[in-house]
PASEBA-1860 file (N, C-alpha, C; in nm, 3 decimals):
! residues 189
1> MSELSITA> -2.502/-3.692/1.123/-2.424/-3.790/1.013/-2.313/-3.895/1.096 ~ -2.346/-4.011/1.098/-2.245/-4.090/1.169/-2.108/-4.096/1.123 ~ -2.031/-4.154/1.203/-1.902/-4.176/1.181/-1.861/-4.281/1.053 ~ -1.980/-4.372/1.067/-1.957/-4.470/0.990/-1.991/-4.381/0.812 ~ -2.062/-4.310/0.819/-2.129/-4.275/0.690/-2.014/-4.181/0.653 ~ -1.969/-4.083/0.739/-1.837/-4.009/0.690/-1.745/-4.061/0.645 ~ -1.671/-4.168/0.696/-1.603/-4.258/0.670/-1.635/-4.322/0.528 ~ -1.718/-4.380/0.477/-1.770/-4.427/0.366/-1.750/-4.315/0.253
9> LVGSGGDV> -1.782/-4.174/0.289/-1.789/-4.062/0.219/-1.637/-4.049/0.153 ~ -1.567/-4.043/0.292/-1.413/-3.995/0.271/-1.358/-4.093/0.179 ~ -1.364/-4.237/0.218/-1.277/-4.350/0.144/-1.166/-4.354/0.235 ~ -1.071/-4.361/0.139/-0.931/-4.349/0.166/-0.882/-4.201/0.188 ~ -0.941/-4.099/0.200/-0.922/-3.973/0.186/-0.829/-3.905/0.116 ~ -0.795/-3.968/-0.027/-0.748/-3.927/-0.105/-0.803/-3.803/-0.195 ~ -0.964/-3.809/-0.153/-1.026/-3.701/-0.237/-1.010/-3.569/-0.115 ~ -1.040/-3.597/-0.004/-1.018/-3.500/0.072/-0.876/-3.414/0.092
17> LQCGYTSL> -0.740/-3.501/0.104/-0.646/-3.427/0.048/-0.608/-3.388/-0.066 ~ -0.700/-3.435/-0.163/-0.634/-3.336/-0.309/-0.711/-3.201/-0.289 ~ -0.848/-3.207/-0.233/-0.901/-3.092/-0.199/-0.829/-2.981/-0.122 ~ -0.809/-3.031/-0.025/-0.718/-2.945/0.039/-0.575/-2.894/0.035 ~ -0.503/-2.972/-0.069/-0.386/-2.956/-0.131/-0.401/-2.835/-0.240 ~ -0.554/-2.868/-0.311/-0.577/-2.761/-0.427/-0.599/-2.628/-0.370 ~ -0.666/-2.631/-0.244/-0.710/-2.489/-0.183/-0.590/-2.435/-0.130 ~ -0.469/-2.506/-0.072/-0.339/-2.420/-0.032/-0.282/-2.379/-0.141
25> REQARSLE> -0.285/-2.478/-0.270/-0.174/-2.457/-0.385/-0.229/-2.306/-0.444 ~ -0.379/-2.296/-0.448/-0.435/-2.164/-0.530/-0.405/-2.078/-0.430 ~ -0.416/-2.046/-0.289/-0.396/-1.965/-0.228/-0.234/-1.917/-0.244 ~ -0.153/-1.997/-0.270/0.012/-1.991/-0.230/0.040/-1.912/-0.392 ~ -0.049/-1.981/-0.523/-0.028/-1.925/-0.644/-0.077/-1.767/-0.625 ~ -0.189/-1.739/-0.560/-0.239/-1.604/-0.547/-0.144/-1.534/-0.470 ~ -0.068/-1.558/-0.367/0.019/-1.476/-0.267/0.168/-1.472/-0.404 ~ 0.173/-1.555/-0.462/0.332/-1.505/-0.573/0.265/-1.433/-0.662
33> RLAASIDE> 0.136/-1.416/-0.699/0.104/-1.359/-0.803/0.086/-1.156/-0.770 ~ 0.039/-1.159/-0.617/0.049/-1.092/-0.565/0.202/-1.003/-0.525 ~ 0.283/-1.091/-0.512/0.437/-1.035/-0.464/0.492/-0.977/-0.617 ~ 0.432/-1.030/-0.719/0.523/-1.016/-0.863/0.412/-0.900/-0.911 ~ 0.308/-0.866/-0.845/0.235/-0.746/-0.845/0.306/-0.558/-0.803 ~ 0.367/-0.616/-0.692/0.421/-0.495/-0.638/0.523/-0.402/-0.695 ~ 0.469/-0.255/-0.691/0.510/-0.179/-0.847/0.543/-0.041/-0.724 ~ 0.599/0.046/-0.783/0.603/0.205/-0.750/0.485/0.226/-0.624
41> RFVKAVRL> 0.352/0.201/-0.684/0.242/0.253/-0.588/0.256/0.161/-0.430 ~ 0.343/0.088/-0.405/0.413/0.026/-0.313/0.477/0.125/-0.214 ~ 0.588/0.108/-0.314/0.653/0.196/-0.272/0.619/0.375/-0.186 ~ 0.517/0.451/-0.279/0.478/0.519/-0.263/0.358/0.540/-0.135 ~ 0.314/0.438/-0.117/0.216/0.391/-0.008/0.310/0.396/0.135 ~ 0.410/0.361/0.148/0.483/0.327/0.255/0.574/0.473/0.288 ~ 0.612/0.553/0.184/0.619/0.685/0.203/0.518/0.763/0.246 ~ 0.416/0.783/0.227/0.278/0.828/0.281/0.271/0.771/0.409
49> LLACKGQI> 0.272/0.633/0.462/0.241/0.620/0.581/0.366/0.652/0.693 ~ 0.495/0.652/0.632/0.607/0.722/0.704/0.592/0.864/0.727 ~ 0.543/0.918/0.635/0.568/1.091/0.646/0.435/1.143/0.707 ~ 0.337/1.085/0.754/0.203/1.102/0.811/0.274/1.192/0.945 ~ 0.201/1.313/0.964/0.266/1.393/1.060/0.150/1.387/1.195 ~ 0.036/1.324/1.140/-0.084/1.290/1.256/-0.118/1.154/1.268 ~ -0.301/1.132/1.268/-0.285/0.976/1.288/-0.318/0.934/1.176 ~ -0.283/0.806/1.132/-0.308/0.726/1.066/-0.440/0.651/1.103
57> IVAGQHDA> -0.509/0.671/1.056/-0.688/0.658/1.065/-0.717/0.507/0.959 ~ -0.725/0.402/1.025/-0.776/0.274/0.922/-0.849/0.259/0.929 ~ -0.963/0.214/0.834/-1.101/0.180/0.845/-1.143/0.089/0.732 ~ -1.229/0.024/0.742/-1.272/-0.086/0.634/-1.258/-0.239/0.687 ~ -1.233/-0.331/0.587/-1.233/-0.482/0.606/-1.172/-0.493/0.764 ~ -1.281/-0.550/0.867/-1.238/-0.563/0.981/-1.063/-0.627/1.009 ~ -1.077/-0.743/0.969/-0.942/-0.816/1.014/-0.847/-0.755/0.943 ~ -0.844/-0.708/0.809/-0.723/-0.616/0.762/-0.693/-0.509/0.855
65> AQRLASGL> -0.779/-0.444/0.887/-0.791/-0.299/0.910/-0.685/-0.303/1.080 ~ -0.780/-0.424/1.153/-0.702/-0.429/1.255/-0.552/-0.484/1.292 ~ -0.513/-0.590/1.153/-0.386/-0.607/1.171/-0.309/-0.550/1.113 ~ -0.321/-0.404/1.004/-0.255/-0.309/1.001/-0.246/-0.243/1.115 ~ -0.333/-0.189/1.161/-0.371/-0.073/1.273/-0.251/-0.148/1.370 ~ -0.233/-0.256/1.425/-0.161/-0.319/1.488/0.003/-0.327/1.463 ~ 0.011/-0.350/1.332/0.138/-0.371/1.280/0.218/-0.218/1.256 ~ 0.112/-0.091/1.227/0.203/0.034/1.246/0.182/0.054/1.391
73> NDAGCAVR> 0.113/0.021/1.466/0.127/0.080/1.612/0.268/0.046/1.656 ~ 0.292/-0.099/1.658/0.441/-0.197/1.663/0.542/-0.093/1.590 ~ 0.504/-0.039/1.495/0.642/0.031/1.404/0.662/0.194/1.476 ~ 0.548/0.194/1.566/0.559/0.341/1.624/0.471/0.436/1.575 ~ 0.410/0.403/1.495/0.325/0.475/1.431/0.197/0.521/1.514 ~ 0.155/0.674/1.504/-0.001/0.705/1.568/-0.094/0.653/1.512 ~ -0.168/0.584/1.535/-0.292/0.496/1.451/-0.422/0.520/1.554 ~ -0.517/0.512/1.463/-0.674/0.493/1.495/-0.749/0.403/1.395
81> SLSPGTAC> -0.726/0.269/1.483/-0.851/0.181/1.390/-1.007/0.228/1.443 ~ -1.073/0.229/1.318/-1.224/0.254/1.321/-1.292/0.118/1.274 ~ -1.406/0.113/1.369/-1.520/0.010/1.364/-1.615/0.093/1.251 ~ -1.676/-0.009/1.189/-1.793/0.044/1.137/-1.897/0.106/1.163 ~ -1.946/0.217/1.072/-2.090/0.252/1.189/-2.051/0.430/1.166 ~ -2.144/0.483/1.232/-2.176/0.646/1.227/-2.078/0.683/1.259 ~ -2.011/0.655/1.375/-1.887/0.727/1.420/-1.752/0.710/1.371 ~ -1.784/0.598/1.296/-1.637/0.603/1.195/-1.659/0.700/1.051
89> RKTLMAAR> -1.759/0.688/1.028/-1.791/0.777/0.895/-1.786/0.924/0.945 ~ -1.823/0.971/1.055/-1.806/1.099/1.144/-1.679/1.152/1.158 ~ -1.575/1.005/1.231/-1.426/1.052/1.229/-1.384/1.065/1.091 ~ -1.389/0.974/0.999/-1.362/1.019/0.859/-1.366/1.158/0.813 ~ -1.470/1.180/0.835/-1.505/1.323/0.764/-1.436/1.441/0.829 ~ -1.395/1.365/0.952/-1.343/1.513/1.041/-1.166/1.513/1.077 ~ -1.125/1.421/0.952/-0.973/1.369/0.949/-0.890/1.541/0.923 ~ -0.801/1.560/0.977/-0.726/1.633/0.969/-0.633/1.676/0.849
97> PEDLVVLL> -0.556/1.800/0.785/-0.482/1.778/0.690/-0.350/1.705/0.710 ~ -0.314/1.686/0.848/-0.200/1.639/0.862/-0.221/1.453/0.901 ~ -0.320/1.432/0.899/-0.367/1.281/0.895/-0.331/1.229/0.778 ~ -0.343/1.069/0.794/-0.379/1.018/0.655/-0.495/0.894/0.702 ~ -0.558/0.871/0.593/-0.676/0.797/0.592/-0.660/0.669/0.514 ~ -0.639/0.549/0.577/-0.641/0.424/0.505/-0.778/0.371/0.480 ~ -0.812/0.351/0.373/-0.943/0.285/0.342/-0.894/0.116/0.300 ~ -0.944/0.029/0.343/-0.916/-0.127/0.326/-1.046/-0.193/0.288
105> ASEDLWSA> -1.039/-0.225/0.145/-1.135/-0.293/0.061/-1.264/-0.265/0.105 ~ -1.292/-0.125/0.100/-1.422/-0.052/0.192/-1.465/0.062/0.067 ~ -1.506/0.031/-0.042/-1.591/0.133/-0.128/-1.676/0.244/-0.079 ~ -1.758/0.164/0.012/-1.874/0.218/0.091/-1.834/0.318/0.183 ~ -1.710/0.336/0.221/-1.665/0.448/0.314/-1.617/0.583/0.236 ~ -1.573/0.585/0.133/-1.496/0.651/0.031/-1.587/0.793/0.069 ~ -1.696/0.809/0.026/-1.766/0.904/0.042/-1.792/0.959/0.159 ~ -1.753/0.923/0.286/-1.679/1.001/0.394/-1.573/1.048/0.370
113> CIDSPASK> -1.480/0.996/0.320/-1.382/1.103/0.335/-1.328/1.173/0.214 ~ -1.404/1.169/0.152/-1.371/1.211/-0.033/-1.323/1.368/0.019 ~ -1.385/1.422/0.094/-1.402/1.587/0.122/-1.289/1.594/0.239 ~ -1.238/1.521/0.284/-1.169/1.513/0.409/-1.039/1.596/0.344 ~ -0.950/1.687/0.419/-0.831/1.758/0.387/-0.707/1.638/0.409 ~ -0.762/1.557/0.457/-0.603/1.425/0.470/-0.614/1.339/0.387 ~ -0.490/1.322/0.360/-0.393/1.243/0.271/-0.521/1.112/0.243 ~ -0.494/1.039/0.143/-0.584/0.917/0.184/-0.509/0.801/0.094
121> LVIGCSSD> -0.501/0.664/0.145/-0.466/0.556/0.085/-0.561/0.448/0.079 ~ -0.616/0.396/-0.065/-0.722/0.313/-0.060/-0.665/0.178/-0.077 ~ -0.676/0.093/-0.019/-0.601/-0.086/-0.056/-0.704/-0.153/-0.066 ~ -0.702/-0.212/-0.164/-0.782/-0.335/-0.224/-0.906/-0.302/-0.298 ~ -0.922/-0.165/-0.350/-1.004/-0.152/-0.448/-0.962/-0.088/-0.557 ~ -1.039/-0.121/-0.674/-0.949/-0.061/-0.780/-0.985/0.091/-0.763 ~ -0.924/0.199/-0.824/-0.968/0.309/-0.871/-1.113/0.355/-0.879 ~ -1.172/0.263/-0.973/-1.284/0.314/-0.999/-1.385/0.261/-0.936
129> QGGDADAA> -1.353/0.169/-0.793/-1.467/0.120/-0.686/-1.415/0.263/-0.562 ~ -1.294/0.270/-0.548/-1.260/0.335/-0.457/-1.260/0.503/-0.457 ~ -1.343/0.557/-0.548/-1.327/0.685/-0.578/-1.281/0.735/-0.663 ~ -1.272/0.865/-0.670/-1.158/0.966/-0.749/-1.027/0.903/-0.775 ~ -0.960/0.852/-0.875/-0.821/0.817/-0.883/-0.729/0.920/-0.801 ~ -0.738/1.052/-0.829/-0.668/1.178/-0.821/-0.646/1.190/-0.673 ~ -0.750/1.164/-0.604/-0.820/1.232/-0.452/-0.715/1.112/-0.370 ~ -0.664/1.015/-0.420/-0.616/0.918/-0.334/-0.490/0.851/-0.368
137> LHLPVVVD> -0.426/0.757/-0.337/-0.360/0.683/-0.366/-0.379/0.537/-0.377 ~ -0.392/0.465/-0.479/-0.468/0.322/-0.475/-0.323/0.234/-0.480 ~ -0.411/0.138/-0.433/-0.276/-0.007/-0.380/-0.373/-0.104/-0.405 ~ -0.403/-0.130/-0.540/-0.480/-0.257/-0.533/-0.393/-0.419/-0.484 ~ -0.485/-0.459/-0.437/-0.480/-0.613/-0.408/-0.518/-0.713/-0.550 ~ -0.415/-0.748/-0.629/-0.420/-0.865/-0.737/-0.450/-0.953/-0.699 ~ -0.580/-1.006/-0.767/-0.655/-1.154/-0.718/-0.680/-1.178/-0.864 ~ -0.624/-1.290/-0.930/-0.662/-1.348/-1.078/-0.816/-1.396/-1.066
145> AASCPSHL> -0.883/-1.346/-1.092/-1.019/-1.423/-1.071/-1.047/-1.529/-1.142 ~ -1.019/-1.505/-1.278/-1.002/-1.617/-1.407/-0.942/-1.731/-1.364 ~ -0.808/-1.752/-1.280/-0.764/-1.851/-1.254/-0.813/-1.933/-1.106 ~ -0.845/-1.841/-1.006/-0.874/-1.922/-0.900/-1.040/-1.957/-0.906 ~ -1.043/-2.075/-0.838/-1.200/-2.139/-0.839/-1.269/-2.041/-0.767 ~ -1.419/-2.041/-0.834/-1.467/-1.924/-0.764/-1.542/-1.947/-0.640 ~ -1.535/-2.057/-0.602/-1.560/-2.083/-0.444/-1.432/-2.086/-0.364 ~ -1.354/-2.046/-0.405/-1.207/-1.984/-0.335/-1.167/-1.857/-0.334
153> LPAVQELA> -1.229/-1.769/-0.428/-1.213/-1.640/-0.490/-1.225/-1.585/-0.347 ~ -1.315/-1.562/-0.246/-1.325/-1.485/-0.149/-1.218/-1.493/-0.042 ~ -1.212/-1.613/-0.001/-1.091/-1.704/0.052/-0.968/-1.636/0.030 ~ -0.919/-1.619/-0.072/-0.780/-1.571/-0.163/-0.816/-1.421/-0.130 ~ -0.901/-1.379/-0.181/-0.914/-1.253/-0.157/-0.856/-1.168/-0.033 ~ -0.946/-1.234/0.049/-0.900/-1.164/0.209/-0.786/-1.203/0.254 ~ -0.709/-1.319/0.207/-0.561/-1.353/0.236/-0.458/-1.299/0.177 ~ -0.504/-1.221/0.043/-0.421/-1.139/-0.038/-0.409/-1.010/0.041
161> LLAQVDAL> -0.501/-0.950/0.075/-0.556/-0.835/0.153/-0.474/-0.817/0.269 ~ -0.516/-0.930/0.346/-0.383/-0.927/0.480/-0.233/-0.960/0.431 ~ -0.230/-1.037/0.358/-0.086/-1.013/0.321/-0.023/-0.897/0.245 ~ -0.117/-0.803/0.186/-0.067/-0.661/0.147/-0.026/-0.550/0.237 ~ -0.126/-0.613/0.367/-0.137/-0.499/0.474/0.016/-0.538/0.616 ~ 0.012/-0.704/0.577/0.139/-0.708/0.617/0.257/-0.678/0.588 ~ 0.284/-0.666/0.447/0.407/-0.665/0.398/0.389/-0.497/0.421 ~ 0.279/-0.406/0.399/0.309/-0.282/0.418/0.349/-0.224/0.565
169> ASTVMTQR> 0.292/-0.259/0.635/0.339/-0.279/0.788/0.477/-0.335/0.855 ~ 0.520/-0.438/0.813/0.680/-0.475/0.803/0.754/-0.381/0.720 ~ 0.722/-0.331/0.623/0.791/-0.252/0.531/0.827/-0.104/0.643 ~ 0.708/-0.082/0.693/0.728/0.024/0.762/0.811/0.053/0.882 ~ 0.785/-0.092/0.947/0.869/-0.101/1.053/1.029/-0.096/1.026 ~ 1.047/-0.186/0.915/1.151/-0.190/0.908/1.235/-0.046/0.853 ~ 1.194/0.059/0.781/1.257/0.180/0.725/1.246/0.239/0.820 ~ 1.146/0.250/0.959/1.146/0.350/1.071/1.282/0.324/1.149
177> QRALGDAA> 1.304/0.173/1.160/1.411/0.121/1.244/1.539/0.143/1.197 ~ 1.543/0.151/1.030/1.676/0.219/0.950/1.706/0.323/0.998 ~ 1.604/0.428/0.994/1.581/0.579/1.005/1.658/0.607/1.184 ~ 1.608/0.523/1.249/1.651/0.546/1.382/1.785/0.496/1.371 ~ 1.849/0.386/1.347/1.997/0.342/1.343/2.065/0.465/1.245 ~ 2.029/0.502/1.175/2.106/0.606/1.097/2.121/0.715/1.180 ~ 2.041/0.759/1.248/2.029/0.883/1.355/2.094/0.827/1.452 ~ 2.110/0.734/1.509/2.224/0.708/1.601/2.356/0.728/1.598
185> QLMAE> 2.374/0.636/1.453/2.505/0.635/1.397/2.580/0.781/1.340 ~ 2.489/0.891/1.305/2.518/1.033/1.319/2.550/1.087/1.447 ~ 2.479/1.070/1.519/2.478/1.108/1.679/2.610/1.082/1.736 ~ 2.663/0.934/1.702/2.770/0.915/1.764/2.899/0.938/1.696 ~ 2.887/0.976/1.587/3.038/1.047/1.533/3.022/1.170/1.553
END
């Protein structure tokens, strides 16, 4: 398409700006709803991450898994991030009781870890999608699909998942830093 015909399509740019504004506003509203949905499950998830004595094994939606693993590693946690595939499933099945398996928006990996003795944290799946609700802590990522335009829903869901894992990693880092500061203050006294 030529530059002239694109210019004619876009016109003054008002439609393009309105479309971009609408997309960004909907994503912002989704993040506001996500922030409002944080409850005791978030606290339990942070405590589970902090209490892990073995490795935190992160698997699932690639971008979110990499982001969570990186954030937890920066916080000083022992983290292993898995790429999808057979090796991932074998690692999940071999998780030890002192490990924590974190599944991100990945219902298909649930069967690989359901019988593992490791603790489990499922993020971004409802309990009916992520397996037995009693076998894991479920931290949903709430996106109001009814109020989100359907063409934006996948992007908004991914953004919400990334925001949730960022909030978890940031909170774990803050809590670990506070604990270290408290320990240092006790030793100084």
